[in-house]
C-alpha positions in Angstrom: 78.1 107.2 102.2 81.8 107.5 101.4 83.3 104.9 99.1 86.1 102.6 100.2 88.5 103.6 97.4 89.1 106.6 95.2 90.8 104.6 92.4 90.8 100.9 91.5 93.3 99.9 88.8 91.5 97.3 86.8 94.1 95.1 85.0 96.8 95.6 87.6 98.4 92.2 86.8 98.9 93.1 83.1 102.1 94.8 81.8 100.8 98.3 81.7 98.6 97.9 84.8 101.7 96.9 86.7 103.5 100.0 85.5 100.6 102.1 86.7 100.9 100.5 90.2 104.7 101.1 90.2 104.1 104.8 89.3 101.4 105.3 92.0 103.9 103.9 94.5 106.5 106.6 93.5 103.9 109.3 93.9 103.8 108.8 97.7 101.0 110.3 99.6 98.6 111.7 97.1 95.7 111.8 99.5 93.9 109.2 97.4 93.1 105.6 98.4 93.8 103.1 95.6 93.5 99.4 95.1 94.8 96.8 92.7 92.1 95.1 90.7 92.0 91.9 88.6 90.3 88.6 88.1 92.7 86.6 90.4 93.5 87.5 94.0 96.5 85.2 93.8 98.0 86.9 90.7 97.3 90.3 92.3 99.1 89.3 95.5 102.1 88.1 93.4 102.3 91.3 91.4 101.9 93.4 94.6 104.9 91.6 96.1 107.0 91.7 92.9 106.6 95.5 92.5 107.4 96.1 96.2 103.9 97.4 97.2 103.1 97.3 100.9 101.4 94.1 102.0 98.5 96.2 103.1 97.8 97.3 99.5 94.1 96.4 98.9 93.3 93.8 96.3 89.9 93.7 94.6 88.5 91.1 92.3 87.3 92.9 89.2 85.9 90.9 86.3 84.2 92.9 83.6 82.5 89.8 82.3 80.8 89.2 85.7 77.8 91.5 86.5 78.0 90.8 90.2 81.7 91.7 90.3 81.0 94.9 88.4 78.2 95.8 90.7 80.4 95.3 93.7 83.2 97.4 92.2 80.8 100.3 91.5 79.8 100.3 95.2 83.4 100.4 96.4 85.2 103.0 94.3 84.9 106.6 93.0 86.9 105.9 89.8 88.0 102.9 87.7 91.3 103.1 85.9 91.3 100.4 83.3 94.2 99.1 81.2 92.3 96.0 80.0 92.0 96.1 76.2 91.0 95.8 73.5 88.2 97.8 75.0 85.7 96.7 72.3 86.2 93.2 73.6 86.5 93.8 77.3 85.3 97.3 78.1 81.6 97.8 77.1 80.0 96.4 80.3 82.4 98.4 82.5 81.6 101.7 80.7 77.9 101.0 81.0 78.2 100.2 84.7 80.2 103.4 85.4 77.8 105.5 83.4 74.8 104.1 85.3 76.3 104.3 88.8 78.0 107.6 88.6 81.5 106.2 88.8 84.4 108.0 87.0 86.4 106.1 84.4 89.7 106.5 82.5 91.2 104.2 79.9 93.9 104.0 77.2 91.4 103.4 74.3 92.5 104.0 70.7 89.4 102.4 69.1 87.3 105.2 67.6 84.4 103.0 66.3 83.9 101.5 69.7 84.2 104.9 71.4 81.4 106.3 69.2 79.3 103.3 70.1 79.8 104.1 73.8 79.1 107.8 73.3 75.8 106.9 71.5 74.8 104.4 74.2 76.0 105.9 77.4 76.7 109.7 77.2 73.2 110.6 78.3 73.3 108.2 81.2 76.7 109.5 82.3 75.4 113.1 82.2 72.5 112.0 84.4 74.6 110.1 86.9 77.5 112.5 87.0 80.0 109.9 85.8 83.0 111.5 84.0 84.2 108.9 81.4 87.4 109.9 79.7 88.8 107.8 76.9 92.3 107.8 75.5 94.4 108.9 78.5 97.7 107.6 77.2 100.0 108.4 74.3 96.9 108.2 72.3 95.8 110.9 72.7 97.0 113.1 75.6 100.2 114.7 74.0 98.2 115.5 70.9 94.9 116.5 72.5 96.6 118.8 75.0 99.2 120.0 72.6 96.5 121.4 70.3 94.6 122.8 73.3 97.7 124.7 74.5 98.5 126.0 71.0 94.9 127.3 70.6 94.9 128.9 74.0 98.2 130.7 73.1 96.8 131.7 69.6 93.9 133.4 71.3 96.1 135.1 73.9 98.6 136.4 71.3 96.5 137.0 68.2 92.9 137.2 69.5 91.6 134.2 67.7 92.3 130.4 67.4 94.1 128.9 64.4 91.7 127.4 61.8 94.6 125.2 60.6 96.8 123.1 62.9 99.4 120.5 62.0 100.7 117.9 64.4 104.1 116.7 63.4 106.0 113.9 65.3 109.6 115.0 65.1 111.3 112.3 67.0 110.2 109.1 68.8 112.0 106.2 70.4 110.1 103.2 71.8 107.6 100.6 70.9 103.8 100.8 70.6 102.2 98.5 73.1 100.9 95.0 72.5 97.5 96.4 73.5 97.6 98.9 70.6 98.4 96.1 68.2 95.6 94.0 69.6 93.2 96.9 69.4 94.0 97.5 65.7 93.4 93.8 64.9 90.1 93.8 66.8 89.0 97.0 65.0 89.8 95.5 61.6 87.9 92.4 62.5 84.9 94.5 63.6 85.1 96.5 60.3 84.8 93.3 58.4 81.8 92.0 60.2 79.8 95.0 61.7 77.8 97.3 59.5 78.8 101.0 59.8 82.2 100.4 61.5 84.2 101.0 58.4 82.3 104.3 57.8 83.2 105.5 61.3 86.8 104.6 60.8 87.0 106.7 57.7 85.2 109.7 59.1 87.4 112.4 60.8 84.3 113.4 62.7 83.3 110.0 64.0 83.3 111.2 67.6 81.2 114.4 67.0 77.6 113.1 66.7 75.5 115.5 64.6 78.5 117.6 63.5 80.5 117.3 60.2 83.2 119.8 59.7 85.2 120.6 56.6 87.2 118.1 54.5 90.3 117.1 56.3 93.8 116.0 54.9 94.0 112.3 54.6 97.6 112.0 55.8 97.9 108.5 54.2 100.7 109.2 51.7 104.3 110.4 52.0 104.6 114.1 51.0 106.8 117.2 51.1 105.5 119.4 53.9 105.8 123.1 52.8 104.9 124.2 56.3 108.2 122.8 57.6 110.4 124.5 55.1 113.5 125.9 56.7 114.2 128.4 54.0 117.2 126.6 52.6 115.3 125.2 49.6 115.6 121.6 50.9 112.3 119.7 51.0 111.2 118.2 54.3 109.3 114.9 54.0 106.6 113.5 56.2 104.9 110.1 56.3 101.6 108.7 57.6 101.6 108.5 61.4 100.0 105.3 62.8 98.2 107.0 65.7 96.6 109.8 63.6 93.5 107.8 63.0 92.6 108.1 66.7 94.3 111.3 67.7 92.6 113.4 65.1 89.2 112.1 66.1 89.8 113.0 69.7 91.1 116.5 68.8 87.9 117.1 66.8 85.8 115.8 69.7 87.6 118.2 72.1 86.7 121.1 69.8 83.1 119.8 69.7 82.9 119.5 73.5 84.4 123.0 73.8 81.5 124.4 71.8 83.6 124.8 68.6 86.0 127.1 70.4 88.6 126.5 67.7 86.1 127.2 64.9 83.5 125.1 63.0 86.0 125.2 60.1 88.9 123.8 62.1 91.3 121.6 60.1 93.8 119.3 61.7 96.2 116.5 60.6 99.1 114.5 62.0 102.2 113.2 60.2 105.6 111.8 61.1 108.6 113.9 60.1 111.2 111.7 58.2 113.7 114.4 57.2 115.0 116.3 54.2 115.9 115.4 50.7 116.1 112.0 49.1 116.9 110.3 52.4 113.7 111.8 54.0 111.7 110.7 51.0 113.1 107.1 51.2 112.3 106.9 54.9 108.8 108.3 54.4 108.1 105.7 51.7 109.3 102.9 53.9 107.2 104.1 56.8 104.1 104.2 54.6 104.7 100.6 53.4 105.3 99.3 57.0 102.4 97.1 58.2 104.2 95.5 61.1 101.8 96.8 63.8 99.1 94.6 62.2 101.3 91.6 61.8 101.6 88.6 64.1 105.3 89.5 64.8 104.6 92.6 66.9 104.2 92.8 70.7 101.5 90.8 72.4 99.2 92.1 75.1 101.0 91.6 78.4 104.4 92.0 76.8 106.6 95.0 76.7 110.1 96.5 76.8 112.5 96.3 79.7 112.9 99.1 82.2 116.1 100.2 80.5 114.3 100.3 77.2 111.4 102.3 78.6 113.7 104.8 80.2 115.7 105.2 77.0 112.6 106.1 75.1 111.1 109.5 74.4 109.0 111.5 72.0 108.9 115.0 70.6 105.8 116.4 68.8 105.5 119.8 67.1 102.1 121.6 66.7 102.1 124.3 64.1 99.2 126.7 64.0 98.3 129.1 61.2 95.9 131.9 61.8 93.4 133.5 59.4 95.8 136.4 58.6 98.9 134.2 58.2 100.1 134.4 61.9 102.0 131.3 62.9 102.7 129.7 66.3 104.6 126.6 67.3 104.2 124.5 70.4 106.4 121.5 71.3 105.4 118.6 73.5 108.1 116.2 74.8 107.9 113.1 76.9 110.8 111.5 78.8 109.9 107.8 78.4 108.9 105.4 75.6 105.4 106.4 74.4 103.6 103.1 74.6 104.5 102.1 78.2 106.6 104.3 80.3 105.0 107.6 79.5 101.5 106.2 79.0 101.4 104.6 82.5 102.2 107.9 84.0 99.7 109.8 81.9 96.7 107.7 82.8 97.6 107.7 86.5 97.8 111.5 86.5 94.6 111.7 84.6 92.8 109.7 87.2 94.2 111.9 90.0 93.4 115.1 88.1 89.8 114.1 87.5 89.3 113.4 91.2 91.3 116.2 92.7 91.5 119.1 90.2 88.6 118.8 87.6 86.0 118.5 90.3 83.6 120.9 88.4 83.6 118.8 85.2 80.1 117.4 84.8 79.1 113.9 83.9 79.5 112.7 80.3 81.9 111.1 77.9 84.9 113.4 77.5 88.3 113.8 76.0 91.3 114.7 78.3 91.5 118.2 76.9 87.9 119.0 77.3 87.6 117.4 80.8 90.8 118.5 82.4 92.6 121.0 80.1 95.3 123.1 81.6 95.0 121.4 85.0 96.2 118.1 83.4 99.0 119.9 81.5 100.2 121.3 84.9 100.1 117.9 86.5 101.9 116.1 83.7 104.7 118.7 83.7 105.1 118.6 87.5 105.1 114.8 87.9 105.0 112.8 84.7 108.0 113.9 82.7 106.1 115.9 80.0 107.0 119.3 78.7 104.7 121.7 76.9 106.3 124.9 75.5 105.9 127.6 72.9 108.8 127.5 70.5 110.5 130.2 68.5 109.7 130.2 64.8 
């Protein structure tokens, strides 16, 4: 029996959920039936009116703490798009329900220890039911996961083999990380202090590849001169720790794992933030390394975010540099046209949901990464609709 909806946006009254609704409205007739979900019909109706959605937009009560509400949601939709984090606090029952009932799922999770717990608990059930569960469909980790995928595909096409060494380097970025990201970090630190094994998972680059441990990976936790970025002038280029590396690198290794080690069992990957040349670059790198503001109480709170003007003024630019076994090199750039934490993220997760339902129809059930589940089809969508650009760059 056909379901009533293709997509229910769970958390539609939150800051990011509202942006997802606004984006879906701009996409016009996608051929998909979607509804706004949240715990309060009154709040949903208010947000529907505030964003200018038609009065006929369906509103659905979705409460992940209420088993009856979850059961009703599973019966009504093909996919749940959830922006309600921290997921380790509010997502476990929803993932379980989707895995059991064969309902697809996309989120914005950047919580690797919780993700591993969900993989261990529900991957087999999702495989059995046909549910495609895809974590990390925002700035963490789509530009990085798909950037590495494109680079490796191009390495194979041009040189006949993938690169065993890839560097992700954030060249430029303007915009704020979301309040949800900050809340997730705090929840993860709290879990590490109280739950056995969480700290070990957080330290392990292969936390999301059960049964596989690859080679030693760069720590990326100290400022350094990056020889790979040398411009030939003799001036050192400095890089600093990148705050999202702890989740992005894990997702990239899981993609390789899910793709049957297509990039090699000896694949090495790290991410850093480029701070520039010389003494100034060094000073910035050291300041970045010392910055703990994301974990402070002064950062953005869940439900808060930048103005539309601030979101539209934001952007990001990431370089992926691959080095082959015989010294071949290839560069791929990924750019986004909005601030990473909100404007671009809301577009990426919406396109991920649509891609999973309309393009990646042959992807079987299981717990996936964006690159392994959707690959080039998602790259094409993001370039066509979501303001992202993926391109091979000249050396």
